[in-house]
PAZAVEX-62669 format. One record per residue (C-alpha): residue number from 1; x negated, y negated, z; residue in one letter. Coordinates in steps of 0.25 Angstrom, whole numbers. Each point is the difference from the previous one (the first is absolute). Layout:
<fimi><num>NUM</num><px>X</px><py>Y</py><pz>Z</pz><residu>A</residu></fimi>
...
END
This chain:
<fimi><num>1</num><px>36</px><py>-116</py><pz>-130</pz><residu>M</residu></fimi>
<fimi><num>2</num><px>9</px><py>7</py><pz>-7</pz><residu>K</residu></fimi>
<fimi><num>3</num><px>-8</px><py>12</py><pz>3</pz><residu>K</residu></fimi>
<fimi><num>4</num><px>4</px><py>-4</py><pz>15</pz><residu>I</residu></fimi>
<fimi><num>5</num><px>14</px><py>-4</py><pz>-4</pz><residu>F</residu></fimi>
<fimi><num>6</num><px>2</px><py>15</py><pz>-6</pz><residu>L</residu></fimi>
<fimi><num>7</num><px>-5</px><py>6</py><pz>12</pz><residu>T</residu></fimi>
<fimi><num>8</num><px>11</px><py>-7</py><pz>7</pz><residu>L</residu></fimi>
<fimi><num>9</num><px>10</px><py>2</py><pz>-8</pz><residu>L</residu></fimi>
<fimi><num>10</num><px>-4</px><py>14</py><pz>0</pz><residu>F</residu></fimi>
<fimi><num>11</num><px>3</px><py>1</py><pz>15</pz><residu>C</residu></fimi>
<fimi><num>12</num><px>12</px><py>-9</py><pz>1</pz><residu>S</residu></fimi>
<fimi><num>13</num><px>9</px><py>11</py><pz>-1</pz><residu>F</residu></fimi>
<fimi><num>14</num><px>-3</px><py>9</py><pz>13</pz><residu>L</residu></fimi>
<fimi><num>15</num><px>7</px><py>8</py><pz>9</pz><residu>S</residu></fimi>
<fimi><num>16</num><px>-2</px><py>2</py><pz>17</pz><residu>Q</residu></fimi>
<fimi><num>17</num><px>7</px><py>14</py><pz>1</pz><residu>C</residu></fimi>
<fimi><num>18</num><px>-12</px><py>9</py><pz>-7</pz><residu>F</residu></fimi>
<fimi><num>19</num><px>-10</px><py>-1</py><pz>11</pz><residu>A</residu></fimi>
<fimi><num>20</num><px>3</px><py>9</py><pz>12</pz><residu>L</residu></fimi>
<fimi><num>21</num><px>-14</px><py>-8</py><pz>8</pz><residu>V</residu></fimi>
<fimi><num>22</num><px>8</px><py>-11</py><pz>7</pz><residu>P</residu></fimi>
<fimi><num>23</num><px>-4</px><py>-15</py><pz>-4</pz><residu>M</residu></fimi>
<fimi><num>24</num><px>-6</px><py>-3</py><pz>12</pz><residu>T</residu></fimi>
<fimi><num>25</num><px>-9</px><py>-12</py><pz>1</pz><residu>D</residu></fimi>
<fimi><num>26</num><px>-13</px><py>10</py><pz>2</pz><residu>E</residu></fimi>
<fimi><num>27</num><px>6</px><py>8</py><pz>-14</pz><residu>N</residu></fimi>
<fimi><num>28</num><px>2</px><py>-14</py><pz>-7</pz><residu>M</residu></fimi>
<fimi><num>29</num><px>-15</px><py>-3</py><pz>3</pz><residu>M</residu></fimi>
<fimi><num>30</num><px>-6</px><py>14</py><pz>-4</pz><residu>Q</residu></fimi>
<fimi><num>31</num><px>9</px><py>-4</py><pz>-13</pz><residu>A</residu></fimi>
<fimi><num>32</num><px>-6</px><py>-13</py><pz>-1</pz><residu>I</residu></fimi>
<fimi><num>33</num><px>-15</px><py>3</py><pz>4</pz><residu>N</residu></fimi>
<fimi><num>34</num><px>2</px><py>14</py><pz>-12</pz><residu>Y</residu></fimi>
<fimi><num>35</num><px>6</px><py>-11</py><pz>-9</pz><residu>G</residu></fimi>
<fimi><num>36</num><px>-13</px><py>-9</py><pz>3</pz><residu>V</residu></fimi>
<fimi><num>37</num><px>-11</px><py>11</py><pz>-2</pz><residu>A</residu></fimi>
<fimi><num>38</num><px>4</px><py>5</py><pz>-12</pz><residu>S</residu></fimi>
<fimi><num>39</num><px>0</px><py>-15</py><pz>-7</pz><residu>R</residu></fimi>
<fimi><num>40</num><px>-13</px><py>-2</py><pz>7</pz><residu>Q</residu></fimi>
<fimi><num>41</num><px>-5</px><py>12</py><pz>-4</pz><residu>D</residu></fimi>
<fimi><num>42</num><px>7</px><py>-1</py><pz>-15</pz><residu>K</residu></fimi>
<fimi><num>43</num><px>6</px><py>12</py><pz>-1</pz><residu>K</residu></fimi>
<fimi><num>44</num><px>9</px><py>1</py><pz>-12</pz><residu>S</residu></fimi>
<fimi><num>45</num><px>16</px><py>-1</py><pz>0</pz><residu>M</residu></fimi>
<fimi><num>46</num><px>0</px><py>14</py><pz>-2</pz><residu>A</residu></fimi>
<fimi><num>47</num><px>-11</px><py>6</py><pz>9</pz><residu>D</residu></fimi>
<fimi><num>48</num><px>8</px><py>-10</py><pz>12</pz><residu>F</residu></fimi>
<fimi><num>49</num><px>13</px><py>7</py><pz>-4</pz><residu>L</residu></fimi>
<fimi><num>50</num><px>-5</px><py>14</py><pz>1</pz><residu>N</residu></fimi>
<fimi><num>51</num><px>4</px><py>3</py><pz>15</pz><residu>P</residu></fimi>
<fimi><num>52</num><px>15</px><py>-3</py><pz>-5</pz><residu>W</residu></fimi>
<fimi><num>53</num><px>-1</px><py>9</py><pz>-13</pz><residu>K</residu></fimi>
<fimi><num>54</num><px>11</px><py>12</py><pz>-2</pz><residu>L</residu></fimi>
<fimi><num>55</num><px>-5</px><py>9</py><pz>-12</pz><residu>E</residu></fimi>
<fimi><num>56</num><px>11</px><py>5</py><pz>-9</pz><residu>E</residu></fimi>
<fimi><num>57</num><px>4</px><py>14</py><pz>4</pz><residu>R</residu></fimi>
<fimi><num>58</num><px>6</px><py>8</py><pz>-14</pz><residu>L</residu></fimi>
<fimi><num>59</num><px>-13</px><py>-1</py><pz>-9</pz><residu>L</residu></fimi>
<fimi><num>60</num><px>8</px><py>2</py><pz>-11</pz><residu>K</residu></fimi>
<fimi><num>61</num><px>-5</px><py>-12</py><pz>-9</pz><residu>N</residu></fimi>
<fimi><num>62</num><px>-9</px><py>4</py><pz>-11</pz><residu>P</residu></fimi>
<fimi><num>63</num><px>-4</px><py>-15</py><pz>1</pz><residu>Y</residu></fimi>
<fimi><num>64</num><px>-5</px><py>0</py><pz>14</pz><residu>R</residu></fimi>
<fimi><num>65</num><px>-11</px><py>-7</py><pz>7</pz><residu>E</residu></fimi>
<fimi><num>66</num><px>3</px><py>-5</py><pz>12</pz><residu>K</residu></fimi>
<fimi><num>67</num><px>13</px><py>-3</py><pz>3</pz><residu>E</residu></fimi>
<fimi><num>68</num><px>3</px><py>-7</py><pz>15</pz><residu>T</residu></fimi>
<fimi><num>69</num><px>11</px><py>-6</py><pz>5</pz><residu>V</residu></fimi>
<fimi><num>70</num><px>-3</px><py>-10</py><pz>12</pz><residu>V</residu></fimi>
<fimi><num>71</num><px>9</px><py>-2</py><pz>10</pz><residu>L</residu></fimi>
<fimi><num>72</num><px>0</px><py>-14</py><pz>7</pz><residu>Y</residu></fimi>
<fimi><num>73</num><px>0</px><py>-1</py><pz>16</pz><residu>S</residu></fimi>
<fimi><num>74</num><px>0</px><py>-13</py><pz>9</pz><residu>P</residu></fimi>
<fimi><num>75</num><px>-15</px><py>6</py><pz>5</pz><residu>Y</residu></fimi>
<fimi><num>76</num><px>-3</px><py>-1</py><pz>-16</pz><residu>L</residu></fimi>
<fimi><num>77</num><px>7</px><py>-14</py><pz>-1</pz><residu>L</residu></fimi>
<fimi><num>78</num><px>-6</px><py>-6</py><pz>11</pz><residu>A</residu></fimi>
<fimi><num>79</num><px>-15</px><py>4</py><pz>-7</pz><residu>A</residu></fimi>
<fimi><num>80</num><px>3</px><py>-5</py><pz>-14</pz><residu>I</residu></fimi>
<fimi><num>81</num><px>5</px><py>-13</py><pz>6</pz><residu>H</residu></fimi>
<fimi><num>82</num><px>-14</px><py>0</py><pz>7</pz><residu>A</residu></fimi>
<fimi><num>83</num><px>-8</px><py>4</py><pz>-12</pz><residu>R</residu></fimi>
<fimi><num>84</num><px>7</px><py>-12</py><pz>-6</pz><residu>D</residu></fimi>
<fimi><num>85</num><px>-3</px><py>-11</py><pz>9</pz><residu>K</residu></fimi>
<fimi><num>86</num><px>-15</px><py>4</py><pz>-1</pz><residu>V</residu></fimi>
<fimi><num>87</num><px>0</px><py>0</py><pz>-15</pz><residu>E</residu></fimi>
<fimi><num>88</num><px>5</px><py>-14</py><pz>3</pz><residu>E</residu></fimi>
<fimi><num>89</num><px>-11</px><py>-3</py><pz>11</pz><residu>S</residu></fimi>
<fimi><num>90</num><px>10</px><py>-1</py><pz>10</pz><residu>R</residu></fimi>
<fimi><num>91</num><px>-2</px><py>7</py><pz>13</pz><residu>V</residu></fimi>
<fimi><num>92</num><px>16</px><py>8</py><pz>1</pz><residu>P</residu></fimi>
<fimi><num>93</num><px>5</px><py>-3</py><pz>14</pz><residu>E</residu></fimi>
<fimi><num>94</num><px>9</px><py>10</py><pz>8</pz><residu>L</residu></fimi>
<fimi><num>95</num><px>11</px><py>-8</py><pz>1</pz><residu>A</residu></fimi>
<fimi><num>96</num><px>1</px><py>-3</py><pz>-15</pz><residu>D</residu></fimi>
<fimi><num>97</num><px>-2</px><py>14</py><pz>-5</pz><residu>I</residu></fimi>
<fimi><num>98</num><px>11</px><py>3</py><pz>10</pz><residu>K</residu></fimi>
<fimi><num>99</num><px>10</px><py>-9</py><pz>-6</pz><residu>K</residu></fimi>
<fimi><num>100</num><px>-5</px><py>4</py><pz>-15</pz><residu>A</residu></fimi>
<fimi><num>101</num><px>4</px><py>15</py><pz>4</pz><residu>V</residu></fimi>
<fimi><num>102</num><px>13</px><py>-1</py><pz>6</pz><residu>S</residu></fimi>
<fimi><num>103</num><px>6</px><py>-8</py><pz>-12</pz><residu>E</residu></fimi>
<fimi><num>104</num><px>0</px><py>13</py><pz>-7</pz><residu>Y</residu></fimi>
<fimi><num>105</num><px>10</px><py>8</py><pz>8</pz><residu>E</residu></fimi>
<fimi><num>106</num><px>12</px><py>8</py><pz>-8</pz><residu>G</residu></fimi>
<fimi><num>107</num><px>-8</px><py>4</py><pz>-13</pz><residu>I</residu></fimi>
<fimi><num>108</num><px>-9</px><py>11</py><pz>-3</pz><residu>T</residu></fimi>
<fimi><num>109</num><px>-12</px><py>-2</py><pz>-11</pz><residu>L</residu></fimi>
<fimi><num>110</num><px>-5</px><py>11</py><pz>-7</pz><residu>I</residu></fimi>
<fimi><num>111</num><px>-13</px><py>-2</py><pz>-9</pz><residu>G</residu></fimi>
<fimi><num>112</num><px>-2</px><py>11</py><pz>-10</pz><residu>A</residu></fimi>
<fimi><num>113</num><px>-11</px><py>4</py><pz>-10</pz><residu>R</residu></fimi>
<fimi><num>114</num><px>3</px><py>8</py><pz>-10</pz><residu>I</residu></fimi>
<fimi><num>115</num><px>-4</px><py>7</py><pz>-13</pz><residu>N</residu></fimi>
<fimi><num>116</num><px>4</px><py>2</py><pz>-14</pz><residu>A</residu></fimi>
<fimi><num>117</num><px>-3</px><py>-2</py><pz>-13</pz><residu>P</residu></fimi>
<fimi><num>118</num><px>6</px><py>-12</py><pz>-5</pz><residu>V</residu></fimi>
<fimi><num>119</num><px>4</px><py>-12</py><pz>7</pz><residu>V</residu></fimi>
<fimi><num>120</num><px>13</px><py>1</py><pz>4</pz><residu>L</residu></fimi>
<fimi><num>121</num><px>13</px><py>-7</py><pz>-3</pz><residu>K</residu></fimi>
<fimi><num>122</num><px>10</px><py>-3</py><pz>12</pz><residu>E</residu></fimi>
<fimi><num>123</num><px>11</px><py>9</py><pz>-8</pz><residu>Q</residu></fimi>
<fimi><num>124</num><px>-11</px><py>10</py><pz>-2</pz><residu>E</residu></fimi>
<fimi><num>125</num><px>-2</px><py>5</py><pz>16</pz><residu>Y</residu></fimi>
<fimi><num>126</num><px>9</px><py>2</py><pz>13</pz><residu>S</residu></fimi>
<fimi><num>127</num><px>-3</px><py>-3</py><pz>13</pz><residu>V</residu></fimi>
<fimi><num>128</num><px>8</px><py>5</py><pz>13</pz><residu>K</residu></fimi>
<fimi><num>129</num><px>-2</px><py>3</py><pz>16</pz><residu>L</residu></fimi>
<fimi><num>130</num><px>6</px><py>13</py><pz>4</pz><residu>V</residu></fimi>
<fimi><num>131</num><px>5</px><py>4</py><pz>15</pz><residu>Q</residu></fimi>
<fimi><num>132</num><px>8</px><py>10</py><pz>2</pz><residu>G</residu></fimi>
<fimi><num>133</num><px>12</px><py>-1</py><pz>-9</pz><residu>K</residu></fimi>
<fimi><num>134</num><px>-3</px><py>-15</py><pz>-1</pz><residu>T</residu></fimi>
<fimi><num>135</num><px>-5</px><py>-7</py><pz>-12</pz><residu>E</residu></fimi>
<fimi><num>136</num><px>-5</px><py>-14</py><pz>-3</pz><residu>L</residu></fimi>
<fimi><num>137</num><px>-4</px><py>-8</py><pz>-10</pz><residu>S</residu></fimi>
<fimi><num>138</num><px>-10</px><py>-11</py><pz>1</pz><residu>P</residu></fimi>
<fimi><num>139</num><px>7</px><py>-13</py><pz>0</pz><residu>Y</residu></fimi>
<fimi><num>140</num><px>-12</px><py>-8</py><pz>-5</pz><residu>A</residu></fimi>
<fimi><num>141</num><px>-14</px><py>2</py><pz>-6</pz><residu>F</residu></fimi>
<fimi><num>142</num><px>-12</px><py>-4</py><pz>-5</pz><residu>N</residu></fimi>
<fimi><num>143</num><px>-9</px><py>4</py><pz>-11</pz><residu>F</residu></fimi>
<fimi><num>144</num><px>-16</px><py>-3</py><pz>4</pz><residu>L</residu></fimi>
<fimi><num>145</num><px>-8</px><py>4</py><pz>-8</pz><residu>S</residu></fimi>
<fimi><num>146</num><px>-4</px><py>11</py><pz>-10</pz><residu>W</residu></fimi>
<fimi><num>147</num><px>-15</px><py>5</py><pz>-7</pz><residu>E</residu></fimi>
<fimi><num>148</num><px>-1</px><py>10</py><pz>-11</pz><residu>M</residu></fimi>
<fimi><num>149</num><px>-11</px><py>10</py><pz>5</pz><residu>I</residu></fimi>
<fimi><num>150</num><px>-7</px><py>11</py><pz>-7</pz><residu>D</residu></fimi>
<fimi><num>151</num><px>-1</px><py>14</py><pz>6</pz><residu>V</residu></fimi>
<fimi><num>152</num><px>-1</px><py>15</py><pz>-3</pz><residu>V</residu></fimi>
<fimi><num>153</num><px>11</px><py>7</py><pz>-5</pz><residu>D</residu></fimi>
<fimi><num>154</num><px>1</px><py>11</py><pz>9</pz><residu>R</residu></fimi>
<fimi><num>155</num><px>9</px><py>8</py><pz>-10</pz><residu>D</residu></fimi>
<fimi><num>156</num><px>-7</px><py>-4</py><pz>-13</pz><residu>A</residu></fimi>
<fimi><num>157</num><px>-6</px><py>17</py><pz>-4</pz><residu>P</residu></fimi>
<fimi><num>158</num><px>-14</px><py>1</py><pz>-1</pz><residu>A</residu></fimi>
<fimi><num>159</num><px>-8</px><py>0</py><pz>-10</pz><residu>E</residu></fimi>
<fimi><num>160</num><px>-8</px><py>10</py><pz>-5</pz><residu>V</residu></fimi>
<fimi><num>161</num><px>-11</px><py>-1</py><pz>-11</pz><residu>K</residu></fimi>
<fimi><num>162</num><px>-9</px><py>10</py><pz>-5</pz><residu>K</residu></fimi>
<fimi><num>163</num><px>-16</px><py>-4</py><pz>1</pz><residu>T</residu></fimi>
<fimi><num>164</num><px>-7</px><py>13</py><pz>-8</pz><residu>G</residu></fimi>
<fimi><num>165</num><px>-8</px><py>1</py><pz>14</pz><residu>D</residu></fimi>
<fimi><num>166</num><px>-2</px><py>15</py><pz>7</pz><residu>I</residu></fimi>
<fimi><num>167</num><px>-2</px><py>-5</py><pz>11</pz><residu>M</residu></fimi>
<fimi><num>168</num><px>10</px><py>-10</py><pz>1</pz><residu>R</residu></fimi>
<fimi><num>169</num><px>10</px><py>5</py><pz>-11</pz><residu>P</residu></fimi>
<fimi><num>170</num><px>11</px><py>-11</py><pz>2</pz><residu>E</residu></fimi>
<fimi><num>171</num><px>3</px><py>-13</py><pz>6</pz><residu>T</residu></fimi>
<fimi><num>172</num><px>11</px><py>-5</py><pz>6</pz><residu>V</residu></fimi>
<fimi><num>173</num><px>4</px><py>-17</py><pz>-1</pz><residu>Q</residu></fimi>
<fimi><num>174</num><px>5</px><py>-7</py><pz>10</pz><residu>P</residu></fimi>
<fimi><num>175</num><px>14</px><py>-2</py><pz>3</pz><residu>S</residu></fimi>
<fimi><num>176</num><px>5</px><py>-13</py><pz>-9</pz><residu>K</residu></fimi>
<fimi><num>177</num><px>3</px><py>-13</py><pz>7</pz><residu>M</residu></fimi>
<fimi><num>178</num><px>12</px><py>-9</py><pz>1</pz><residu>K</residu></fimi>
<fimi><num>179</num><px>8</px><py>-10</py><pz>3</pz><residu>K</residu></fimi>
<fimi><num>180</num><px>7</px><py>-3</py><pz>13</pz><residu>V</residu></fimi>
<fimi><num>181</num><px>7</px><py>-11</py><pz>4</pz><residu>A</residu></fimi>
<fimi><num>182</num><px>-3</px><py>-4</py><pz>16</pz><residu>V</residu></fimi>
<fimi><num>183</num><px>14</px><py>-8</py><pz>5</pz><residu>L</residu></fimi>
<fimi><num>184</num><px>2</px><py>-7</py><pz>12</pz><residu>D</residu></fimi>
<fimi><num>185</num><px>15</px><py>-4</py><pz>6</pz><residu>Y</residu></fimi>
<fimi><num>186</num><px>7</px><py>-6</py><pz>14</pz><residu>Q</residu></fimi>
<fimi><num>187</num><px>14</px><py>6</py><pz>1</pz><residu>F</residu></fimi>
<fimi><num>188</num><px>7</px><py>-7</py><pz>10</pz><residu>Y</residu></fimi>
<fimi><num>189</num><px>12</px><py>9</py><pz>8</pz><residu>F</residu></fimi>
<fimi><num>190</num><px>11</px><py>-6</py><pz>11</pz><residu>D</residu></fimi>
<fimi><num>191</num><px>-5</px><py>7</py><pz>12</pz><residu>S</residu></fimi>
<fimi><num>192</num><px>16</px><py>-1</py><pz>6</pz><residu>A</residu></fimi>
<fimi><num>193</num><px>5</px><py>10</py><pz>-11</pz><residu>Q</residu></fimi>
<fimi><num>194</num><px>-11</px><py>11</py><pz>6</pz><residu>F</residu></fimi>
<fimi><num>195</num><px>-7</px><py>5</py><pz>12</pz><residu>D</residu></fimi>
<fimi><num>196</num><px>-12</px><py>-5</py><pz>-1</pz><residu>P</residu></fimi>
<fimi><num>197</num><px>-7</px><py>6</py><pz>13</pz><residu>N</residu></fimi>
<fimi><num>198</num><px>2</px><py>14</py><pz>-6</pz><residu>Q</residu></fimi>
<fimi><num>199</num><px>-6</px><py>6</py><pz>-13</pz><residu>G</residu></fimi>
<fimi><num>200</num><px>5</px><py>-3</py><pz>-14</pz><residu>F</residu></fimi>
<fimi><num>201</num><px>-6</px><py>2</py><pz>-13</pz><residu>S</residu></fimi>
<fimi><num>202</num><px>-2</px><py>-8</py><pz>-13</pz><residu>I</residu></fimi>
<fimi><num>203</num><px>3</px><py>6</py><pz>-13</pz><residu>L</residu></fimi>
<fimi><num>204</num><px>-5</px><py>-6</py><pz>-13</pz><residu>I</residu></fimi>
<fimi><num>205</num><px>1</px><py>6</py><pz>-13</pz><residu>S</residu></fimi>
<fimi><num>206</num><px>-2</px><py>-3</py><pz>-14</pz><residu>D</residu></fimi>
<fimi><num>207</num><px>3</px><py>5</py><pz>-15</pz><residu>K</residu></fimi>
<fimi><num>208</num><px>-16</px><py>4</py><pz>-1</pz><residu>Y</residu></fimi>
<fimi><num>209</num><px>-3</px><py>5</py><pz>14</pz><residu>C</residu></fimi>
<fimi><num>210</num><px>12</px><py>6</py><pz>7</pz><residu>G</residu></fimi>
<fimi><num>211</num><px>3</px><py>-2</py><pz>13</pz><residu>E</residu></fimi>
<fimi><num>212</num><px>-10</px><py>-4</py><pz>12</pz><residu>R</residu></fimi>
<fimi><num>213</num><px>4</px><py>2</py><pz>15</pz><residu>R</residu></fimi>
<fimi><num>214</num><px>-8</px><py>-8</py><pz>11</pz><residu>F</residu></fimi>
<fimi><num>215</num><px>4</px><py>5</py><pz>14</pz><residu>D</residu></fimi>
<fimi><num>216</num><px>-2</px><py>-11</py><pz>10</pz><residu>I</residu></fimi>
<fimi><num>217</num><px>1</px><py>4</py><pz>16</pz><residu>D</residu></fimi>
<fimi><num>218</num><px>0</px><py>-15</py><pz>6</pz><residu>P</residu></fimi>
<fimi><num>219</num><px>-4</px><py>6</py><pz>14</pz><residu>A</residu></fimi>
<fimi><num>220</num><px>-14</px><py>3</py><pz>-9</pz><residu>S</residu></fimi>
<fimi><num>221</num><px>-1</px><py>-15</py><pz>-3</pz><residu>V</residu></fimi>
<fimi><num>222</num><px>-8</px><py>-10</py><pz>7</pz><residu>R</residu></fimi>
END
C-alpha cells in the first residue's frame, strides 16, 4: 500500500497543458492501455517513463551518468493512474481516469534525475524554469530518493606500470572508480506564470557540478 500511495503522490500535481495529443476518449484509452500493459509486463517505473525522458544538454557535469528530466503530460498521468489501478487489482475505468486527469490543471510538474558527488542539501542547489525573459523558481519540491553508485572516473589519469616483458613492456591500469549520488526530485511550477505550450528550459545548478540545462519542447511530448 505504501508503494501505491507514493506512486499516486508522485502524479498528484500534474498539468494538462503540455501534450499536444488531444485527450479524446480514444487517446485516453491508448494511455490507459499503455499503463495496463506496462504493469502486466512488470516493466519498471524507470523503463515505463523512458518515452518521456529528456536528456541534459550541456554535458559539463564531471559526475554525470544519465541525467534526465520528465515532463508529466495528461497522457502520462492517465497511464500512471491506470498502472496503479492494475497494481491494486482493480480495472481502470475510463470515467475514473478522466476525472483523475481533470483534477490536475494549472500545475507543471517536472521530474528530475541528477548526479552529484554527494547527496545535495537543499541550500546546495538551485532550480529555475526559463522561457524567454521569464525565470521561475518552483513553488514546491519533493526529494524522492537517492542512491550511491560506483562508476569509472573518466577524468582520472591512467596509471602506467612497467612489466619487464619485451613483448608487453608496460601496462595501463584502468581508470579509478568514484562514488556518484543518483538523486530523484519533483519540482512544481505555476503554469499561469509562463506559456506551457511553448518551449522552455529547466536549469539545475549546484556548487559541485555547475549548471545543467534541459530543453523542453512540449510539441515533442506525448
